[in-house]
C-alpha positions as CSV (number, residue, x, y, z in Angstrom):
1,M,-93.8,-58.9,-66.1
2,L,-90.0,-58.4,-65.8
3,N,-88.4,-55.0,-65.9
4,R,-86.3,-53.9,-68.9
5,L,-83.0,-54.9,-67.4
6,E,-84.3,-58.3,-66.4
7,S,-85.9,-58.8,-69.8
8,E,-82.7,-58.0,-71.6
9,A,-80.9,-60.8,-69.7
10,V,-83.8,-63.3,-70.5
11,Y,-84.0,-62.4,-74.2
12,L,-80.2,-62.7,-74.6
13,L,-80.0,-66.1,-72.9
14,A,-82.8,-67.4,-75.0
15,V,-81.1,-66.3,-78.2
16,V,-77.7,-67.7,-77.1
17,E,-79.3,-71.1,-76.3
18,L,-81.0,-71.3,-79.7
19,I,-77.9,-70.4,-81.6
20,N,-75.7,-72.7,-79.6
21,S,-78.2,-75.5,-80.4
22,A,-77.9,-74.9,-84.2
23,V,-74.3,-73.7,-84.8
24,N,-71.9,-76.3,-83.5
25,R,-69.7,-79.1,-84.8
26,Q,-72.3,-81.8,-84.0
27,V,-74.8,-80.3,-86.4
28,L,-72.6,-78.7,-89.0
29,Q,-69.4,-79.5,-90.9
30,F,-67.0,-76.7,-91.8
31,R,-65.2,-77.7,-95.0
32,A,-63.1,-74.8,-96.0
33,P,-60.9,-72.0,-94.7
34,A,-62.6,-69.4,-92.5
35,D,-62.4,-66.6,-95.1
36,R,-64.4,-68.7,-97.7
37,Q,-66.2,-71.2,-95.5
38,E,-68.5,-73.9,-96.9
39,V,-70.9,-75.3,-94.3
40,V,-72.9,-78.5,-94.7
41,F,-75.1,-80.5,-92.4
42,E,-73.9,-83.7,-90.8
43,S,-77.0,-85.5,-92.2
44,S,-80.6,-84.8,-93.3
45,L,-81.7,-85.2,-89.7
46,H,-79.3,-82.5,-88.7
47,R,-80.6,-80.2,-91.4
48,R,-84.2,-80.8,-90.2
49,Y,-83.1,-80.1,-86.6
50,F,-81.3,-76.9,-87.7
51,S,-84.4,-75.8,-89.5
52,I,-86.5,-76.3,-86.3
53,C,-84.0,-74.2,-84.2
54,L,-84.0,-71.5,-86.9
55,V,-87.7,-71.2,-87.2
56,D,-87.9,-70.7,-83.4
57,L,-85.3,-67.9,-83.6
58,L,-87.3,-66.3,-86.4
59,S,-90.6,-66.5,-84.5
60,Q,-92.2,-64.4,-81.7
61,T,-91.7,-65.2,-78.1
62,D,-94.7,-66.7,-76.2
63,S,-97.2,-64.2,-75.0
64,R,-97.4,-66.0,-71.7
65,A,-93.6,-65.5,-71.0
66,P,-92.6,-62.9,-68.4
67,V,-91.3,-60.6,-71.2
68,I,-92.9,-58.5,-73.9
69,A,-94.0,-60.8,-76.8
70,Q,-91.9,-60.0,-79.8
71,P,-89.7,-61.7,-82.4
72,Y,-86.3,-62.6,-81.1
73,L,-84.5,-60.5,-83.7
74,R,-86.6,-57.5,-82.9
75,A,-85.7,-57.9,-79.2
76,I,-82.0,-58.0,-80.1
77,R,-82.4,-54.8,-82.2
78,N,-84.2,-53.1,-79.4
79,I,-81.5,-54.0,-77.0
80,C,-78.9,-52.6,-79.2
81,E,-80.8,-49.3,-79.6
82,A,-81.0,-48.9,-75.8
83,P,-78.5,-51.2,-74.1
84,L,-78.7,-51.8,-70.4
85,L,-76.3,-54.6,-69.6
86,G,-73.6,-53.0,-71.8
87,D,-73.1,-49.8,-73.7
88,A,-73.4,-48.6,-77.3
89,E,-69.8,-49.4,-78.0
90,S,-69.9,-53.0,-76.8
91,A,-73.2,-53.5,-78.6
92,C,-71.8,-52.3,-82.0
93,A,-70.9,-55.8,-83.4
94,L,-74.3,-57.2,-82.2
95,A,-76.2,-54.3,-83.8
96,N,-74.4,-54.8,-87.1
97,A,-75.0,-58.5,-87.1
98,A,-78.7,-58.1,-86.3
99,A,-79.2,-55.5,-89.0
100,A,-77.4,-57.6,-91.6
101,F,-79.3,-60.7,-90.8
102,T,-82.6,-58.9,-90.8
103,A,-81.9,-57.2,-94.2
104,W,-80.9,-60.6,-95.7
105,L,-84.0,-62.3,-94.4
106,N,-86.3,-59.7,-95.8
107,E,-84.9,-59.9,-99.4
108,T,-87.1,-61.6,-102.0
109,F,-86.0,-64.2,-104.5
110,E,-87.5,-65.8,-107.6
111,F,-87.8,-69.5,-107.8
112,D,-89.3,-71.8,-110.5
113,A,-91.1,-74.6,-108.7
114,W,-92.7,-77.7,-110.2
115,L,-95.4,-79.0,-107.8
116,P,-96.4,-82.4,-109.2
117,S,-98.8,-83.3,-106.5
118,I,-101.2,-80.5,-107.8
119,G,-99.9,-80.3,-111.4
120,I,-98.6,-76.7,-111.2
121,N,-95.4,-75.1,-112.5
122,V,-95.1,-71.7,-110.9
123,K,-92.6,-68.9,-110.3
124,V,-92.9,-67.9,-106.7
125,V,-91.3,-64.8,-105.1
126,P,-91.1,-65.3,-101.4
127,T,-88.9,-63.5,-98.9
128,R,-86.1,-65.6,-97.4
129,I,-87.8,-65.4,-94.0
130,Q,-91.0,-66.8,-95.5
131,M,-89.1,-69.6,-97.0
132,L,-87.2,-70.4,-93.8
133,K,-90.4,-70.3,-91.7
134,L,-92.1,-72.7,-94.1
135,C,-89.1,-75.0,-93.9
136,G,-89.0,-74.9,-90.1
137,D,-92.8,-75.4,-89.6
138,L,-92.9,-78.4,-92.1
139,S,-89.8,-79.9,-90.4
140,K,-91.6,-79.7,-87.0
141,H,-95.2,-80.5,-87.8
142,N,-97.2,-83.3,-89.4
143,F,-99.6,-82.0,-92.1
144,L,-102.6,-82.1,-89.7
145,R,-100.6,-79.7,-87.4
146,A,-99.6,-77.5,-90.3
147,I,-102.9,-76.0,-91.6
148,G,-101.4,-72.5,-91.2
149,V,-98.5,-73.6,-93.4
150,A,-101.0,-74.7,-96.1
151,E,-102.7,-71.3,-95.9
152,D,-99.3,-69.6,-96.4
153,I,-98.6,-71.8,-99.4
154,R,-102.0,-71.0,-100.8
155,D,-101.3,-67.3,-100.4
156,L,-97.8,-67.7,-102.0
157,L,-99.3,-69.4,-105.0
158,A,-102.1,-66.9,-105.3
159,A,-99.5,-64.0,-105.4
160,A,-98.0,-65.9,-108.3
161,G,-101.3,-66.1,-110.1
162,H,-102.4,-69.6,-109.2
163,E,-105.5,-70.0,-107.1
164,V,-105.7,-73.3,-105.2
165,D,-107.9,-74.4,-102.3
166,L,-106.7,-75.3,-98.8
167,F,-106.7,-79.0,-99.5
168,Q,-104.6,-78.6,-102.7
169,A,-102.1,-76.5,-100.6
170,L,-102.0,-79.4,-98.1
171,R,-101.2,-81.8,-100.9
172,A,-98.4,-79.5,-102.0
173,H,-96.6,-79.6,-98.6
174,E,-94.1,-82.2,-99.6
175,D,-93.3,-80.6,-103.0
176,V,-92.7,-77.2,-101.3
177,Y,-90.6,-78.8,-98.6
178,D,-88.4,-80.6,-101.2
179,H,-87.7,-77.3,-103.0
180,F,-87.2,-75.1,-100.0
181,H,-85.7,-77.4,-97.4
182,E,-83.8,-79.9,-99.5
183,N,-82.4,-77.4,-102.0
184,I,-82.5,-73.8,-101.0
185,L,-81.9,-74.2,-97.2
186,A,-79.0,-76.5,-98.0
187,Y,-77.6,-74.0,-100.4
188,H,-77.8,-71.1,-97.9
189,A,-76.5,-73.2,-94.9
190,S,-73.1,-71.3,-95.0
191,T,-74.7,-67.9,-95.1
192,I,-77.3,-68.6,-92.4
193,A,-74.7,-70.2,-90.2
194,Q,-72.4,-67.1,-90.6
195,H,-75.3,-64.7,-89.7
196,L,-76.1,-66.8,-86.6
197,N,-72.5,-67.1,-85.6
198,D,-72.0,-63.3,-86.0
199,L,-75.0,-62.8,-83.7
200,R,-73.5,-65.2,-81.2
201,W,-70.1,-63.4,-81.2
202,G,-71.9,-60.1,-81.0
203,I,-73.7,-61.1,-77.8
204,H,-70.4,-62.4,-76.4
205,E,-68.6,-59.1,-77.1
206,Y,-71.5,-57.1,-75.7
207,L,-71.6,-59.0,-72.4
208,Y,-67.9,-59.6,-71.8
209,P,-67.2,-56.2,-70.1
210,L,-70.1,-56.9,-67.7
211,Y,-68.8,-60.4,-67.1
212,V,-65.4,-59.0,-66.0
213,R,-67.1,-56.6,-63.7
214,C,-69.5,-59.1,-62.2
215,R,-67.3,-62.1,-61.6
216,V,-65.9,-62.5,-58.1
217,D,-63.4,-65.3,-57.5
218,E,-63.3,-66.8,-54.1
219,G,-59.5,-66.4,-54.0
220,G,-56.7,-68.7,-52.7
221,E,-56.6,-72.1,-54.1
222,S,-60.3,-72.3,-54.6
223,I,-61.7,-72.4,-58.2
224,M,-65.1,-71.2,-57.0
225,Y,-66.5,-68.0,-58.2
226,R,-69.8,-66.1,-58.1
227,F,-71.5,-63.3,-60.0
228,E,-72.7,-60.0,-58.5
229,Y,-76.1,-59.1,-59.8
230,P,-76.5,-55.6,-61.3
231,D,-79.0,-53.4,-59.4
232,G,-82.4,-54.0,-60.8
233,I,-82.1,-57.8,-61.4
234,D,-84.2,-58.9,-58.5
235,D,-86.7,-61.5,-59.9
236,P,-85.5,-65.1,-59.1
237,F,-86.1,-66.3,-62.7
238,A,-84.3,-63.3,-64.1
239,R,-81.4,-63.9,-61.7
240,A,-81.2,-67.5,-62.8
241,C,-81.1,-66.5,-66.4
242,F,-78.4,-63.8,-65.7
243,W,-76.2,-66.4,-64.0
244,D,-76.5,-68.8,-66.9
245,L,-75.8,-65.9,-69.3
246,M,-72.7,-64.9,-67.5
247,N,-71.5,-68.5,-67.2
248,G,-71.8,-68.7,-71.0
249,V,-69.5,-65.7,-71.4
250,R,-66.7,-67.6,-69.6
251,M,-65.9,-69.4,-72.9
252,A,-65.8,-68.1,-76.4
253,P,-68.6,-69.2,-78.8
254,Y,-68.3,-72.8,-80.2
255,V,-67.4,-71.7,-83.7
256,P,-64.7,-69.1,-84.6
257,R,-65.8,-66.2,-86.8
258,F,-66.0,-67.1,-90.5
259,T,-67.2,-65.7,-93.8
260,A,-69.4,-67.8,-96.1
261,S,-68.0,-68.6,-99.5
262,R,-69.1,-66.0,-102.1
263,F,-69.9,-68.9,-104.5
264,L,-72.7,-69.9,-102.1
265,Q,-74.3,-66.5,-102.0
266,G,-75.3,-65.8,-105.6
267,R,-78.6,-67.6,-105.9
268,Y,-82.0,-67.5,-104.2
């Protein structure tokens, strides 16, 4: 198991890579000024890919990894509470971004859903994180690899007063996916992308002072450089992650800061 300093570098690199995969101009289109941005997906396949990246970010790290198993966002919040690679001042933007996204994810919303495959018209009240995890899992898995999703759908319907068995919940996969993925995720694309981009910029600002201290240029006409490892980063895997993390700080995040249009934040 890696120590806390090494773990921090590993968690941050993992989050950076997930966000970079999802928030870029190959996956997303940015159609309005930065102060009222409207974000749409390049295609339905890009929306599916975005959903898969997002569910990974909202999930827990593998228990077999060399760090403590915990959800990525909790790891980020823990880093901000006791920063090691930076300080409380440089972590401020990241802490605010993590808190804002977590609060948004945990909010509930009401949605009237017609599920024709099982003949049920129901008002469900999921949290946004429940909805996004269902979207991501159904984007990733065939129905025979998504029995856990069927159990979640069964529980969601039961909470709304409709008892169904597991096989009815399996049949409802496509209906639920159409509502949540095709409609609600598409509607919230701008807001989710803003939250992810704020996290990405927060990590950049948190690490930049360390990048300046650790980078050593070879000098003269050489364009070569290296990074000096902080004391405590000794594990080879952690060192490789730290190097990649610092290399990523050389350039600003792919997408400038923006604010989602308020007209895309009033529903769900």
